[in-house]
Structures are given as C-alpha cells and as structure tokens.
Z-matrix of the N, CA and C atoms (Angstrom, degrees):
N
C 1 1.454
C 2 1.532 1 108.58
N 3 1.337 2 118.58 1 68.24
C 4 1.466 3 121.21 2 -179.75
C 5 1.525 4 111.29 3 -60.45
N 6 1.320 5 115.69 4 133.93
C 7 1.472 6 122.00 5 177.69
C 8 1.525 7 113.05 6 54.93
N 9 1.335 8 117.47 7 28.67
C 10 1.453 9 120.04 8 175.93
C 11 1.525 10 114.97 9 78.15
N 12 1.317 11 117.53 10 6.85
C 13 1.461 12 120.87 11 -179.97
C 14 1.527 13 108.28 12 -106.82
N 15 1.333 14 117.04 13 116.05
C 16 1.471 15 119.63 14 -179.19
C 17 1.534 16 111.43 15 -71.16
N 18 1.324 17 115.35 16 119.29
C 19 1.470 18 120.18 17 -177.35
C 20 1.520 19 112.31 18 -64.43
N 21 1.337 20 117.78 19 -27.20
C 22 1.464 21 119.44 20 178.03
C 23 1.529 22 109.76 21 -60.18
N 24 1.320 23 116.38 22 -43.31
C 25 1.470 24 121.10 23 -179.56
C 26 1.523 25 110.58 24 -67.20
N 27 1.329 26 116.46 25 -40.20
C 28 1.466 27 121.12 26 177.43
C 29 1.531 28 109.14 27 -58.95
N 30 1.316 29 115.84 28 -45.07
C 31 1.468 30 119.49 29 -179.92
C 32 1.530 31 111.64 30 -65.46
N 33 1.336 32 117.48 31 -36.79
C 34 1.469 33 120.71 32 176.40
C 35 1.530 34 110.63 33 -59.53
N 36 1.330 35 115.35 34 -43.20
C 37 1.470 36 119.61 35 179.93
C 38 1.521 37 110.28 36 -63.30
N 39 1.336 38 116.12 37 -47.37
C 40 1.470 39 120.32 38 -179.53
C 41 1.525 40 110.20 39 -61.95
N 42 1.334 41 116.40 40 -45.82
C 43 1.466 42 120.84 41 179.94
C 44 1.531 43 111.35 42 -62.35
N 45 1.338 44 115.98 43 -32.41
C 46 1.463 45 120.42 44 178.54
C 47 1.523 46 112.29 45 -61.76
N 48 1.312 47 116.41 46 -22.58
C 49 1.465 48 121.55 47 176.80
C 50 1.530 49 111.54 48 -100.28
N 51 1.339 50 116.14 49 12.60
C 52 1.458 51 120.15 50 177.03
C 53 1.514 52 113.88 51 67.43
N 54 1.336 53 117.16 52 22.10
C 55 1.474 54 121.81 53 -179.90
C 56 1.524 55 111.79 54 53.89
N 57 1.317 56 116.77 55 34.59
C 58 1.460 57 122.00 56 -177.78
C 59 1.533 58 110.55 57 -92.33
N 60 1.317 59 116.63 58 127.22
C 61 1.459 60 122.44 59 -177.78
C 62 1.527 61 111.75 60 -58.67
N 63 1.332 62 117.86 61 -35.96
C 64 1.467 63 119.38 62 -177.77
C 65 1.532 64 111.83 63 -67.53
N 66 1.329 65 118.04 64 -7.41
C 67 1.462 66 121.95 65 175.79
C 68 1.535 67 111.97 66 -100.20
N 69 1.326 68 117.26 67 12.05
C 70 1.465 69 121.43 68 -175.39
C 71 1.527 70 112.81 69 -51.34
N 72 1.317 71 117.81 70 -50.62
C 73 1.467 72 120.82 71 -177.27
C 74 1.525 73 110.59 72 -64.51
N 75 1.316 74 117.70 73 -43.29
C 76 1.470 75 120.89 74 178.94
C 77 1.529 76 110.95 75 -62.40
N 78 1.312 77 116.90 76 -40.09
C 79 1.474 78 121.29 77 177.54
C 80 1.524 79 109.70 78 -61.07
N 81 1.323 80 115.65 79 -48.01
C 82 1.466 81 120.37 80 -179.27
C 83 1.531 82 110.61 81 -63.32
N 84 1.324 83 116.84 82 -40.06
C 85 1.468 84 120.25 83 178.92
C 86 1.527 85 111.12 84 -62.79
N 87 1.326 86 116.77 85 -43.88
C 88 1.463 87 120.27 86 -179.37
C 89 1.527 88 111.87 87 -65.08
N 90 1.320 89 116.32 88 -41.35
C 91 1.470 90 119.47 89 179.37
C 92 1.528 91 109.50 90 -65.59
N 93 1.324 92 116.76 91 -45.04
C 94 1.459 93 119.37 92 179.69
C 95 1.527 94 111.48 93 -65.61
N 96 1.325 95 118.19 94 -35.08
C 97 1.463 96 120.79 95 178.70
C 98 1.528 97 110.32 96 -59.86
N 99 1.319 98 116.32 97 -34.76
C 100 1.467 99 120.05 98 -179.96
C 101 1.518 100 113.24 99 -81.45
N 102 1.325 101 116.87 100 -39.50
C 103 1.475 102 120.07 101 -171.16
C 104 1.526 103 114.67 102 -114.00
N 105 1.341 104 117.05 103 0.61
C 106 1.463 105 125.12 104 175.64
C 107 1.529 106 115.34 105 70.02
N 108 1.327 107 116.95 106 -4.34
C 109 1.465 108 119.85 107 175.47
C 110 1.521 109 109.28 108 -162.97
N 111 1.326 110 115.49 109 172.18
C 112 1.458 111 122.37 110 178.93
C 113 1.525 112 108.23 111 -118.36
N 114 1.305 113 116.95 112 110.48
C 115 1.469 114 120.84 113 -178.94
C 116 1.532 115 109.84 114 -78.32
N 117 1.336 116 117.39 115 160.98
C 118 1.475 117 119.90 116 176.14
C 119 1.531 118 111.82 117 -55.23
N 120 1.339 119 116.89 118 -40.67
C 121 1.470 120 120.15 119 -179.75
C 122 1.529 121 111.00 120 -62.99
N 123 1.329 122 116.86 121 -37.58
C 124 1.463 123 121.16 122 178.95
C 125 1.528 124 109.94 123 -67.16
N 126 1.327 125 116.90 124 -45.11
C 127 1.465 126 120.02 125 179.64
C 128 1.528 127 111.03 126 -61.09
N 129 1.328 128 115.95 127 -39.28
C 130 1.467 129 120.15 128 178.25
C 131 1.530 130 110.75 129 -66.03
N 132 1.334 131 117.03 130 -40.22
C 133 1.464 132 120.18 131 179.74
C 134 1.519 133 110.83 132 -66.42
N 135 1.325 134 116.73 133 -39.05
C 136 1.470 135 120.44 134 177.45
C 137 1.526 136 109.36 135 -60.10
N 138 1.330 137 116.23 136 -48.42
C 139 1.468 138 120.66 137 -179.59
C 140 1.529 139 110.85 138 -58.97
N 141 1.314 140 115.60 139 -44.39
C 142 1.458 141 121.41 140 -179.24
C 143 1.541 142 110.90 141 -61.92
N 144 1.335 143 115.88 142 -48.63
C 145 1.468 144 119.84 143 -176.65
C 146 1.537 145 112.37 144 -68.24
N 147 1.344 146 116.46 145 -31.81
C 148 1.466 147 119.75 146 -179.44
C 149 1.527 148 112.08 147 -91.20
N 150 1.339 149 115.54 148 -3.71
C 151 1.464 150 122.39 149 179.96
C 152 1.533 151 111.69 150 57.97
N 153 1.349 152 114.01 151 47.98
C 154 1.462 153 120.46 152 175.06
C 155 1.523 154 108.23 153 -130.06
N 156 1.311 155 116.57 154 167.03
C 157 1.458 156 120.64 155 -179.20
C 158 1.522 157 112.26 156 -70.21
N 159 1.318 158 115.40 157 146.12
C 160 1.465 159 121.04 158 177.72
C 161 1.529 160 109.68 159 -60.83
N 162 1.330 161 117.10 160 -34.76
C 163 1.468 162 120.91 161 -179.64
C 164 1.528 163 110.80 162 -61.19
N 165 1.319 164 117.48 163 -36.32
C 166 1.478 165 120.64 164 178.81
C 167 1.529 166 109.88 165 -65.04
N 168 1.337 167 116.60 166 -43.73
C 169 1.462 168 120.64 167 -179.78
C 170 1.533 169 109.79 168 -64.61
N 171 1.345 170 116.38 169 -44.85
C 172 1.465 171 120.17 170 178.21
C 173 1.517 172 111.33 171 -62.29
N 174 1.336 173 117.57 172 -38.28
C 175 1.470 174 119.44 173 -178.65
C 176 1.526 175 110.70 174 -64.39
N 177 1.334 176 117.35 175 -37.66
C 178 1.460 177 120.53 176 177.22
C 179 1.531 178 109.37 177 -68.61
N 180 1.332 179 116.25 178 -43.88
C 181 1.476 180 120.96 179 -177.91
C 182 1.524 181 111.91 180 -63.21
N 183 1.320 182 117.54 181 -33.67
C 184 1.463 183 119.79 182 -178.30
C 185 1.533 184 112.38 183 -91.11
N 186 1.322 185 117.85 184 -19.85
C 187 1.463 186 120.71 185 179.40
C 188 1.524 187 110.70 186 -72.24
N 189 1.318 188 117.39 187 -44.27
C 190 1.455 189 121.47 188 -176.63
C 191 1.520 190 110.77 189 -88.59
N 192 1.318 191 115.18 190 124.36
C 193 1.461 192 121.66 191 -175.31
C 194 1.532 193 113.01 192 -63.50
N 195 1.324 194 117.83 193 -25.54
C 196 1.464 195 120.59 194 -177.58
C 197 1.519 196 113.72 195 -72.31
N 198 1.334 197 117.30 196 -17.29
C 199 1.462 198 118.96 197 178.93
C 200 1.519 199 109.83 198 -85.85
N 201 1.320 200 115.58 199 139.07
C 202 1.458 201 120.76 200 178.85
C 203 1.521 202 109.50 201 -119.39
N 204 1.326 203 116.07 202 133.43
C 205 1.461 204 121.31 203 176.76
C 206 1.521 205 111.02 204 -98.60
N 207 1.318 206 116.63 205 -0.26
C 208 1.457 207 121.51 206 -179.77
C 209 1.520 208 109.98 207 -109.14
N 210 1.328 209 114.97 208 140.23
C 211 1.465 210 119.55 209 177.20
C 212 1.520 211 108.91 210 -59.87
N 213 1.314 212 115.91 211 142.40
C 214 1.459 213 120.53 212 -179.21
C 215 1.513 214 110.04 213 -116.34
N 216 1.314 215 114.24 214 160.94
C 217 1.449 216 120.48 215 179.75
C 218 1.517 217 112.24 216 -75.55
N 219 1.321 218 114.94 217 171.53
C 220 1.463 219 120.96 218 177.99
C 221 1.523 220 110.35 219 -63.03
N 222 1.336 221 115.62 220 -34.78
C 223 1.465 222 121.41 221 179.85
C 224 1.521 223 108.96 222 -112.35
N 225 1.321 224 116.16 223 120.11
C 226 1.463 225 121.52 224 178.64
C 227 1.527 226 106.98 225 -99.60
N 228 1.319 227 115.15 226 113.46
C 229 1.464 228 121.98 227 -178.79
C 230 1.523 229 107.70 228 -99.12
N 231 1.323 230 116.04 229 123.52
C 232 1.459 231 120.46 230 176.89
C 233 1.519 232 108.36 231 -116.80
N 234 1.312 233 115.70 232 122.34
C 235 1.458 234 121.82 233 177.10
C 236 1.520 235 106.55 234 -101.19
N 237 1.315 236 116.05 235 121.35
C 238 1.460 237 120.67 236 179.46
C 239 1.524 238 109.57 237 -72.76
N 240 1.337 239 115.49 238 134.66
C 241 1.455 240 119.83 239 175.60
C 242 1.524 241 110.32 240 -124.95
N 243 1.330 242 115.94 241 27.88
C 244 1.458 243 120.27 242 173.90
C 245 1.521 244 109.14 243 -67.50
N 246 1.296 245 117.41 244 171.84
C 247 1.466 246 121.57 245 -174.42
C 248 1.526 247 113.12 246 -54.11
N 249 1.335 248 117.43 247 -50.60
C 250 1.472 249 120.11 248 -177.54
C 251 1.528 250 110.90 249 -61.60
N 252 1.320 251 116.53 250 -43.72
C 253 1.474 252 119.60 251 -179.82
C 254 1.522 253 111.07 252 -69.76
N 255 1.323 254 115.44 253 -40.18
C 256 1.467 255 119.55 254 -178.62
C 257 1.531 256 111.52 255 -60.80
N 258 1.330 257 116.36 256 -47.05
C 259 1.471 258 118.64 257 -178.70
C 260 1.530 259 111.92 258 -70.12
N 261 1.328 260 116.12 259 -19.09
C 262 1.467 261 119.75 260 176.56
C 263 1.532 262 110.39 261 -97.81
N 264 1.310 263 115.61 262 21.54
C 265 1.466 264 123.52 263 169.47
C 266 1.530 265 115.37 264 73.33
N 267 1.329 266 116.89 265 52.43
C 268 1.467 267 120.03 266 174.34
C 269 1.528 268 111.80 267 -75.20
N 270 1.339 269 117.93 268 -27.50
C 271 1.468 270 120.00 269 -177.88
C 272 1.531 271 112.50 270 -61.76
N 273 1.343 272 120.12 271 -43.88
C 274 1.471 273 118.97 272 175.94
C 275 1.536 274 112.37 273 -61.91
N 276 1.315 275 118.01 274 -29.50
C 277 1.469 276 121.30 275 176.34
C 278 1.523 277 109.17 276 -66.35
N 279 1.338 278 115.83 277 -48.36
C 280 1.461 279 120.45 278 177.57
C 281 1.527 280 110.05 279 -57.47
N 282 1.331 281 116.31 280 -47.68
C 283 1.463 282 120.44 281 -178.15
C 284 1.529 283 111.69 282 -60.62
N 285 1.323 284 117.27 283 -41.34
C 286 1.470 285 121.48 284 -179.81
C 287 1.528 286 110.59 285 -64.03
N 288 1.324 287 116.44 286 -42.63
C 289 1.466 288 120.10 287 179.37
C 290 1.526 289 109.76 288 -66.77
N 291 1.322 290 116.82 289 -43.70
C 292 1.466 291 123.00 290 178.84
C 293 1.534 292 109.99 291 -55.31
N 294 1.321 293 116.06 292 -47.48
C 295 1.468 294 120.40 293 179.31
C 296 1.526 295 111.42 294 -68.17
N 297 1.325 296 117.61 295 -42.86
C 298 1.461 297 121.79 296 -179.94
C 299 1.529 298 111.03 297 -58.91
N 300 1.334 299 116.07 298 -39.69
C 301 1.471 300 120.86 299 -179.21
C 302 1.524 301 112.54 300 -81.47
N 303 1.339 302 116.20 301 -3.29
C 304 1.474 303 122.78 302 -179.94
C 305 1.526 304 111.67 303 56.92
N 306 1.327 305 115.12 304 43.58
C 307 1.460 306 120.64 305 177.76
C 308 1.521 307 109.34 306 -81.09
N 309 1.324 308 115.46 307 154.50
C 310 1.463 309 120.53 308 179.09
C 311 1.518 310 109.48 309 -135.19
N 312 1.328 311 116.03 310 142.07
C 313 1.461 312 120.87 311 177.44
C 314 1.518 313 111.69 312 57.14
N 315 1.333 314 115.71 313 -128.90
C 316 1.473 315 120.86 314 -178.57
C 317 1.528 316 112.37 315 -91.17
N 318 1.323 317 116.69 316 7.09
C 319 1.468 318 121.23 317 178.99
C 320 1.523 319 110.14 318 -58.66
N 321 1.315 320 116.49 319 135.89
C 322 1.464 321 120.90 320 -178.23
C 323 1.523 322 112.75 321 -116.69
N 324 1.320 323 117.30 322 -21.77
C 325 1.468 324 120.94 323 -175.15
C 326 1.512 325 110.15 324 -112.28
N 327 1.338 326 115.37 325 135.21
C 328 1.463 327 121.10 326 -178.88
C 329 1.527 328 110.70 327 -63.46
N 330 1.321 329 116.52 328 154.38
C 331 1.461 330 122.47 329 -177.37
C 332 1.525 331 112.17 330 -57.65
N 333 1.330 332 117.02 331 -31.82
C 334 1.463 333 120.18 332 -179.92
C 335 1.532 334 112.50 333 -81.64
N 336 1.328 335 116.44 334 -2.01
C 337 1.458 336 120.44 335 177.94
C 338 1.520 337 114.44 336 73.34
N 339 1.313 338 116.71 337 11.18
C 340 1.456 339 120.23 338 -175.59
C 341 1.532 340 113.10 339 -86.02
N 342 1.341 341 116.73 340 -37.16
C 343 1.463 342 120.88 341 -173.89
C 344 1.524 343 112.14 342 -124.88
N 345 1.332 344 115.44 343 142.49
C 346 1.460 345 121.99 344 170.15
C 347 1.520 346 106.68 345 -123.79
N 348 1.325 347 116.14 346 130.21
C 349 1.460 348 122.85 347 -177.55
C 350 1.523 349 110.00 348 -107.34
N 351 1.329 350 115.37 349 127.54
C 352 1.462 351 121.11 350 178.80
C 353 1.526 352 109.51 351 -136.58
N 354 1.325 353 115.80 352 158.74
C 355 1.464 354 119.74 353 169.36
C 356 1.519 355 106.94 354 -111.15
N 357 1.314 356 115.62 355 152.14
C 358 1.458 357 121.06 356 176.44
C 359 1.523 358 108.23 357 -132.01
N 360 1.329 359 115.47 358 152.32
C 361 1.460 360 120.48 359 -176.07
C 362 1.525 361 112.10 360 -67.89
N 363 1.328 362 117.63 361 -37.56
C 364 1.465 363 120.46 362 178.28
C 365 1.516 364 109.01 363 -165.80
N 366 1.311 365 116.19 364 135.05
C 367 1.459 366 121.32 365 177.34
C 368 1.527 367 111.50 366 -99.99
N 369 1.328 368 117.25 367 -2.14
C 370 1.456 369 120.78 368 177.10
C 371 1.521 370 114.13 369 74.18
N 372 1.326 371 116.26 370 24.01
C 373 1.464 372 120.55 371 179.28
C 374 1.526 373 108.58 372 -126.29
N 375 1.309 374 115.89 373 47.40
C 376 1.470 375 122.21 374 -171.74
C 377 1.524 376 113.40 375 -57.96
N 378 1.313 377 117.52 376 -34.24
C 379 1.465 378 120.91 377 179.52
C 380 1.518 379 113.05 378 -68.74
N 381 1.331 380 116.93 379 -14.15
C 382 1.468 381 122.22 380 -179.07
C 383 1.525 382 112.21 381 -104.64
N 384 1.316 383 116.92 382 7.71
C 385 1.466 384 122.74 383 -172.62
C 386 1.532 385 112.75 384 -59.97
N 387 1.329 386 114.74 385 149.02
C 388 1.461 387 128.83 386 -6.09
C 389 1.533 388 111.62 387 -78.89
N 390 1.328 389 114.78 388 144.75
C 391 1.455 390 121.44 389 -172.72
C 392 1.525 391 111.48 390 -117.21
N 393 1.335 392 114.32 391 141.38
C 394 1.455 393 123.12 392 172.94
C 395 1.526 394 106.11 393 -129.22
N 396 1.332 395 116.87 394 138.67
C 397 1.458 396 118.64 395 171.96
C 398 1.526 397 108.61 396 -113.54
N 399 1.322 398 115.01 397 146.97
C 400 1.458 399 121.55 398 171.90
C 401 1.520 400 104.96 399 -124.34
N 402 1.323 401 115.20 400 114.15
C 403 1.467 402 121.49 401 -174.80
C 404 1.536 403 110.66 402 48.84
N 405 1.318 404 114.94 403 46.94
C 406 1.464 405 124.58 404 176.14
C 407 1.528 406 114.83 405 69.94
N 408 1.335 407 118.15 406 6.47
C 409 1.460 408 120.96 407 173.01
C 410 1.531 409 107.49 408 -89.60
N 411 1.328 410 116.05 409 124.39
C 412 1.464 411 121.82 410 -173.91
C 413 1.530 412 111.55 411 -80.46
N 414 1.326 413 114.79 412 133.74
C 415 1.470 414 122.25 413 173.79
C 416 1.520 415 105.86 414 -122.95
N 417 1.335 416 116.34 415 115.74
C 418 1.454 417 120.98 416 -171.96
C 419 1.524 418 112.93 417 -99.25
N 420 1.338 419 112.94 418 165.23
C 421 1.470 420 122.31 419 176.90
C 422 1.531 421 111.44 420 46.49
N 423 1.334 422 114.59 421 48.83
C 424 1.464 423 121.23 422 -176.19
C 425 1.524 424 111.72 423 -76.59
N 426 1.313 425 113.68 424 157.03
C 427 1.460 426 123.10 425 171.36
C 428 1.524 427 105.51 426 -131.39
N 429 1.324 428 118.07 427 165.11
C 430 1.471 429 118.11 428 176.03
C 431 1.536 430 111.46 429 -55.60
N 432 1.323 431 116.78 430 -40.44
C 433 1.478 432 120.59 431 -177.85
C 434 1.530 433 111.41 432 -66.42
N 435 1.329 434 117.16 433 -43.57
C 436 1.464 435 120.66 434 178.53
C 437 1.527 436 111.23 435 -63.82
N 438 1.326 437 116.17 436 -37.48
C 439 1.468 438 120.51 437 179.60
C 440 1.529 439 110.63 438 -64.17
N 441 1.331 440 116.75 439 -44.08
C 442 1.467 441 120.31 440 179.25
C 443 1.530 442 110.20 441 -66.13
N 444 1.322 443 117.64 442 -41.18
C 445 1.474 444 120.84 443 176.21
C 446 1.531 445 110.54 444 -57.69
N 447 1.321 446 116.37 445 -43.05
C 448 1.457 447 121.54 446 179.61
C 449 1.530 448 110.75 447 -59.62
N 450 1.321 449 116.90 448 -46.89
C 451 1.467 450 120.85 449 -179.37
C 452 1.524 451 111.37 450 -67.33
N 453 1.324 452 116.55 451 -38.94
C 454 1.467 453 119.29 452 178.14
C 455 1.527 454 110.78 453 -63.72
N 456 1.328 455 117.50 454 -38.84
C 457 1.462 456 120.69 455 176.93
C 458 1.527 457 111.28 456 -64.68
N 459 1.326 458 117.02 457 -40.17
C 460 1.471 459 120.37 458 177.39
C 461 1.524 460 110.16 459 -63.86
N 462 1.329 461 116.56 460 -41.73
C 463 1.478 462 120.39 461 177.84
C 464 1.521 463 110.94 462 -61.53
N 465 1.332 464 116.58 463 -42.04
C 466 1.472 465 120.72 464 179.74
C 467 1.529 466 110.37 465 -62.98
N 468 1.334 467 116.08 466 -42.23
C 469 1.469 468 120.02 467 177.79
C 470 1.525 469 110.59 468 -60.84
N 471 1.323 470 116.41 469 -42.51
C 472 1.464 471 120.69 470 179.34
C 473 1.532 472 110.76 471 -62.33
N 474 1.310 473 116.16 472 -42.89
C 475 1.467 474 121.17 473 -179.69
C 476 1.525 475 109.69 474 -64.76
N 477 1.329 476 116.82 475 -41.11
C 478 1.462 477 121.59 476 -179.26
C 479 1.535 478 112.19 477 -67.60
N 480 1.340 479 115.95 478 -36.07
C 481 1.463 480 120.25 479 -177.37
C 482 1.522 481 112.84 480 -96.82
N 483 1.335 482 116.41 481 -16.50
C 484 1.462 483 119.99 482 -172.76
C 485 1.461 484 112.59 483 -89.83
C-alpha cells in the first residue's frame, strides 16, 4: 500500500476499464476521485497494467491541471480568485488560511495532513463572493475571520471524532 493507496483497489479500477489505453484519463480520474491524488507508484502501476510507458502516463497526469501528484489533506479548501471574489478581497482570505495552516513557500498541505489549500480561477458563484469551498461545499461572503472559524470548527470535529 505505497503512500496509503491500496494497489488492489487501483487494479480493480483499471480492470474495470478492461485495461484499455483509451480509458487512461477515466482511470486516472477514478483513482484520484478516491484517493485525491496520483502517487508515483500508482502511475507506474497504471503504465504497467495498460502496457504503456510511464512517461506517457506522467505526461497525461502533468498536462491536465485537475490531476494532482501530491498527497492532499482530508479537507480540500479552494479559495476563489475570480474577478468578483478578487475585488471583494479573496486574497486576504487566502493569506489568513495560509498563515493559519503554517504553510511555507509552495507548500499546499498542512503538516498534520488535514487541510490542502488551493486557489481556483472561478467557482461560478460570483453573486456570493468572496467564496471558499471545503470539499466542494460552498461557503459564501467569507472574511478571513470566518474562514479561520470554519477551519477551527473542522479541527474540533476531527479531534472529537478522531
């Protein structure tokens, strides 16, 4: 189970598509939907099962922005930076979350592995700006303070259930 991803399940997904190369993107999407990212071991297994070069699999994984090669947290936080959100001050929200999670440089996932912070060009909820999503659940009219409260509540829930 390299990087926490069970290879048996990966193989089930690949086999479900009949090990057909023309299903490469769908296979990768299904694996990522379950595990939130594609590890090097997973990409190698895909190449092996489809009988194609690892470089081909990596080229697809790096070409499409939706694929992630980095492990992600349990909670994926997306801060919208589209025009409506940007002018309504989404950047200070991003900055507050970045600092709260103690991220550094290009780091996106908190040290505890609980949160991953990303920006997106537009979430399509301009009338609710500024918008933040947590695992695709929309939180509208956010402020830096509301965003931190949201994360603190999620942390408390994790502590209570964990």
